[in-house]
Wavefront OBJ file of the C-alpha trace (Angstrom):
o trace
v 2.679 0.301 -10.341
v -0.342 2.506 -10.830
v -3.768 1.393 -9.653
v -6.354 2.648 -12.151
v -9.160 0.185 -11.570
v -10.676 -2.292 -9.166
v -9.041 -5.075 -11.204
v -5.613 -3.448 -10.721
v -6.123 -3.282 -6.949
v -7.312 -6.882 -6.743
v -4.332 -8.054 -8.812
v -1.916 -6.192 -6.538
v -3.454 -7.771 -3.433
v -3.360 -11.227 -5.056
v 0.320 -10.781 -5.947
v 1.110 -10.272 -2.270
v 3.090 -7.863 -0.103
v 6.464 -8.494 -1.785
v 7.708 -7.549 -5.248
v 8.811 -10.279 -7.601
v 11.609 -10.631 -8.396
v 13.572 -9.346 -5.457
v 11.190 -9.806 -2.542
v 11.059 -6.076 -1.793
v 8.282 -4.995 0.634
v 5.322 -3.254 -0.993
v 2.743 -0.801 0.318
v -0.221 1.060 -1.140
v -0.370 4.807 -1.813
v -3.673 6.675 -1.656
v -4.738 9.672 -3.744
v -3.928 11.996 -0.831
v -0.421 10.572 -0.422
v -1.054 8.309 2.567
v 0.712 4.964 2.938
v -1.315 1.816 3.620
v 0.113 -1.545 4.578
v -1.166 -4.690 2.907
v -2.833 -5.619 6.198
v -4.751 -2.328 6.291
v -5.696 -2.593 2.606
v -7.145 -6.054 3.166
v -9.070 -4.892 6.260
v -10.457 -1.831 4.471
v -10.932 -3.493 1.083
v -14.594 -2.468 0.850
v -13.833 1.238 1.408
v -10.956 1.100 -1.077
v -13.007 -0.637 -3.774
v -15.858 1.873 -3.429
v -13.435 4.800 -3.623
v -11.717 3.411 -6.715
v -15.086 2.770 -8.369
v -16.396 6.268 -7.545
v -13.031 8.016 -8.080
v -13.431 9.544 -4.620
v -10.822 11.614 -2.866
v -11.908 10.497 0.579
v -8.566 9.091 1.720
v -9.327 5.502 0.683
v -8.724 5.621 -3.073
v -5.570 3.637 -3.732
v -3.680 4.952 -6.752
v -0.433 2.967 -6.622
v 1.519 0.172 -5.064
v 5.155 1.027 -4.304
v 8.329 -0.521 -2.917
v 9.752 0.714 0.366
v 13.459 0.490 -0.340
v 15.022 2.493 2.492
v 12.455 4.438 4.531
v 12.828 3.071 8.047
v 10.248 5.544 9.334
v 7.409 4.685 6.932
v 4.279 3.876 8.911
v 0.816 2.817 7.802
v -1.455 5.827 8.078
v -4.362 3.600 9.107
v -2.868 1.139 11.601
v 0.173 3.090 12.735
v 2.370 0.015 12.250
v 5.784 0.289 10.613
v 5.949 -0.782 6.968
v 9.030 -2.930 6.434
v 11.812 -1.615 4.229
v 14.228 -3.513 2.009
v 17.497 -1.930 3.091
v 16.965 0.146 6.232
v 18.139 -1.221 9.542
v 15.451 -3.045 11.519
v 16.485 -1.304 14.732
v 15.983 2.118 13.128
v 12.358 2.021 14.252
l 1 2 3 4 5 6 7 8 9 10 11 12 13 14 15 16 17 18 19 20 21 22 23 24 25 26 27 28 29 30 31 32 33 34 35 36 37 38 39 40 41 42 43 44 45 46 47 48 49 50 51 52 53 54 55 56 57 58 59 60 61 62 63 64 65 66 67 68 69 70 71 72 73 74 75 76 77 78 79 80 81 82 83 84 85 86 87 88 89 90 91 92 93
C-alpha cells in the first residue's frame, strides 16, 4: 500500500503490524528504499510525519507499507532488529 499522506501513515499504524486477512508481517518503506519496523516507525513518528508533510527526502519519508513474505534477512534500518517474515525459517537469522 502506498503512503501518500499523513492520514495514510496514521491509518497504516492504526491497522497494526500484520496484514488482514492473512496475518502477514508488515514493514514500512522509506523514499530512499530503507525498511522500518513498526516499532521504529512508532518511535520516530514525529520525524516521519514532518517528512511526509514536507515531502522531504531525508530518510524518514515513508512511502509504502509492504509485506515481508520470505526475506529472512530483512532488518530494520533504524533499530537493526530483524523484521519477521511470513514464510522464511525463524532460524535463518
